[in-house]
N, C-alpha and C positions, 0 to 999 in steps of 0.2 A: 501689528497691532492697530487698529481700527480706530478713527476720530483724529481730532487736529489737540498736536501737544506743541507750547510752547517753549524750548530750553535754553534757559540764560547759562552764560559762563563766558572762558573766555579760551580762545586760543591765539597761541603762537606770542603771548603777552597781552592781548590786546582783548579790550571788552566786544562780546560777539554773542549776537543772538540767532536759535534755530529755529522754524516753523517745520514741524513735523506733520504730514497728513497721510493718515495710514501707515505709519511708518517707514516712509520718503521723503527728500531733504526736498519741501516745497519750496524753502526761500530760506534767505541766509543774508543778518549785517552784522557785521563786522566792521572794526573800529580803525577810523586811517589818522594816527597821531601825527603824522609828517605835512596833512593841511587841514586846511579851516574846514570845519564840518557843514552837510549842507543846512543851509536853513541859520544859520551863524550870524548874526545883525554887527556889523560893525559902524562907525563913524568914521568915511576913507575921507580922504583929501584931495579935489581933480587935480593933475600932476601934468596930463597933456594930452590935446586932443588928437584924433587920426582922421584925417582931413580924407576926406574923399568918402569915410564910413559912416559918419557919425555917432564914431565911437567918441570914449575918454577912457586913459588910463587913469588909477585912484592909489594912492598910496597907503597902505594897511600898516597895520601895529609889527611891528619886526622885518621891517625891509620889505614885505610883502608885497605884490603889486596887483591889482585888479583892473579887471576888462568890463565897462559898464555897454552896451548896445544903445541907441536910442539919447541921446547925449544933448543934446540941439539945446541952447541956451546957458550952457555952464561954461565957468572960465578956469584956468589955473588959479586953486587955492583954495576954494571954493567947498565947505565942506558938505556933506552928501553921508547919509543912511543908507546904507545898501542893504540887500543880504543875498548869501553865498545861493548860486540855484546848480550847481555843477561840481564835478570834480575836473581842477586842472588836467590838460596834460603835463608830460614834463617841461619844464622851460616855459611854459606859458602862465599867464593871467592869472587868475581866477576870477570867473566868471559870475556875475553879481546884478544885482535887478533892483531898482530905486521902490518895486511894487513891495512893499513887505508884509508880512503873513504870520500870527501870532498861529502858530497853532496848536490844539489839543486834543485828546480822545472825543471830543463834545464839540466842541466850538474853534474858530476859528473868526480871530478880529482881524477885519479889513481896515486898515488906514488910509486912507484919502479913497475909501470906496463907500459908502454912507449905505444905510439899508441893510432890514433885517431878512435874511433867504433861509431856507429850510430843505435840506437833501433831496432831490427829486427823485431818492427812494425813498422817501415814507412816502406813500399813499395813500395812508392812512389819515380823514380830514381830523376827525378828534385827534390822533397826536399831532397832524401839522399844528392844530389852533393852538394845542397846549405850547410846543415848544415855541409858537410866534408871542406867545404872551409871558414865557420865559425871559423871550430872548427882549421884547421890549424893557420888561423892567431891568434885566440886567444892564444896558446899554443906554436906560433912560439919562437925558443929559448930556452925551458922546455924541458927536458928527464921526465918529469912526463905523466905520459896517461891523456886521454879524453874519456868519455861516455857524448853521447851525448840522452836524454830519448826522449821518445813518446813526451810526452808533447810539445818538441821542435819544433816539424813539423807546428804546428797551431800559433806559438808565432812570434811576429816582430823580425827581424833579432836585432836590436837593446837591445832587452828585452835577447834574445839569450846570443850575446855578452855580454851584461851587467855578467849576470850571470857567464858566464867563466872567465872573468878577475876576479870577487869575489872569485869565487872559486879558481883559481891558487893564488892569494894574500893569503887565508886564509893558504892556505899547505905550500906555499914559508914560512909565519909567524912559521907555526906551525914547519917546518924544521929547522927553524933556532934558535928555542930553545932543540932543542936534546938534549945539552950536558949540564949536570951542577949535582950536586951530592945531592940531595933532590928532593922527589918528588913533582910534580908538576898539576895542573889543567891545562890544555892549552886551551881546547873548553868545553862548559858545555854539548855540545847537544842540541838538537833541543824540546822544549815544546810544549802539543799539539798543541797549535793556529797555528805555524809555519808549526808542521808536516802535520796539514791539508795543507794548501796553498800547501804546498811541492807535497803530495800523492795525494790528493781529485781533483776532477773535479767534479765540482756541477756550475751552472745557478746564483744559488741564497744563500746569504752569507749571516746569521744574526750574526751581535756585538755587538747590546744594552746588555746591561746588563736585566737579568732577562727573557732571550730568552729560559732556557730549561723549566723552569715553563708555556710559551705559547706556544709554539712547539709541548709539547707531551711528552720531552725529561726523563722529572722525572716518567711521570706515566709510561714509560718504564721501567726506573729503577726500579722502585716498581717491574716489573713483573720478573724481572731478579734474584731479592733476592729469590724466591720461588727454584730456582734450574729446575720447572718444563716447556716442550715445548709443548704446544699443535701439534696433528700431526693430525689433523681432528677426528675420531671416537677414535686415539688410543694419545698416549703419549708417550715422550723422559724424562729422568729425569736424571739431570747433576749434578753431586755430587764433590767436591774436597776432598779428605783426605792427609793426610801428604805423602803417599809413592806413589799414582797416583790418574790422574782422572777417576772416573767410570760413566759410561752411560747403565743406562738401558733402554730396549726400551719395550713398552707394548703393545700388539694390542685390551687389551679395553675386551669387553664381546664379541666378533667375535676370536675366537681361530680356526678359518678351515685357510690354507694353502694361499689362496689367499690372508686374509686380514694380515697375518704377512707377507709376499712380500710386500705389498702396505705400511704400514709401517714404513719397513725394508728400500725402498726406500725415502721413507720422511724425514724417519730419516737422511740419508746418505746425502739427500740436506741442512737440517739442521742445522748438525753437525758444520761445518765450522762456521757459524754466533752465533752458541751458543759460541762456546770457544773462539772466539774471544771475545764478546761483554763480556763477565765474564773473561779475562786476563788470562784464563788458560791455561798453555802449562805442556813439561815432558812428562811422561810416561802417556799415554788415554787409556784404557781399556773401551769396547765397550760390551755391553751383547744384541747382535741382537733379536731379538722371531726366535725361531725356525722355520730355513726350509733348505730344500732341497739343497745340495750341488750343484745343478745344480743353483737353486736360489743365491746362495751364490755368484756367478761368476759376476751373474745381480748387488747384493750390491754392491761389489768391483766395478766394471765399475762406478758404482754412484758415490762411495765415492772420488775416483782418478779426477773425472767428478769435484764435486764440489770443491775438493780442490785445483783444478789447478790456480784458479784465486783469491784464497785466497793467501792477502801479507803476513801471516807468513808463514814460512818454516817449512813443514809435513813431516815427513816421513808414508808411509803408510809400516807397519811390514805385516800383515797380520794374517790369523787364527790360533788360538792354538788349543789344542787335544779336548779341553774340547768348541772348538764350541767359543768364545771370537775372538773379532778384536783389534790386537794392534794398537796402533800409536804411534810416537814418535812427540812431537811439542817442537819450540823453545820458549825458556821463552822468549819473549820481550815486556810482558806492564805487570803491576802490576795487582796483583789478584784484581778483584772487591770489593768482599765480603766483606773487613774489612773496604773501604770508604763507601758501603752502610750503614754499622752498624754506621756511624759518622753521617749519615744523620738523 
């Protein structure tokens, strides 16, 4: 089926959302009820500093622990508003930041970063002027900043104004709860259905129960469990270990230089989707099929182009002395493997 379709359902008892593009699973969001959601905001209590690293461990509700980088000037016992930035590895503290963002479909309110800004993706001058006007009107009297997202360009003025007002009210309510001597959860963060509405654009949305089965999402999930990704005559295998994510690219029966370059370029195009759907992050090491140094440049250019539009922050580190390619990817989603085991 051609086009983009959002499917809202549940998988293994968890809320989930799938983005189908031309009948193929392109993105997947699954709730993680075992950890705080990315974007959740807490009043944490500073617990103990990490000497030599400039970090601070904080106490969260329920006995959980968070870790804040760049914590200069903070002292144990001090209350602090923090926002979850990623998924914690097993046995480690939840990563948090002091830079709060109150994000919705059209607007992002930014306490501590004043100014009215419009997404650079909006090139039309009239649209930018109109949105600047809505932003100044909606944030009048506030010292908080505002970013109007690219989705606001096609939205009705009333919808954008409501979004701004809602995010401003939430930000002011949270800042009003900054004081307190005990840790407290102030916002839960968006669940997959809300995230899909906020981040994805599609002409069709399926909300009826059982949508994953009817739309072929469950079949796609079955294929993800094996770790192998078909690349024409070659293939790519994605395996998560405790230390890193290993990716092995194979040419198949044809070992010629032309076949190696072809399968490597295909792997570079498919890698963001393969990692995104499996919820994999951290250190990623790719063992591409052997090619010349000149062809390595082509592979790296293809990687950079592929990750440019990926929603998860990824840093391309480069080639190692052994010819492997290293990436560092933010952990923003729970790993899919444990969820598939529960199906």
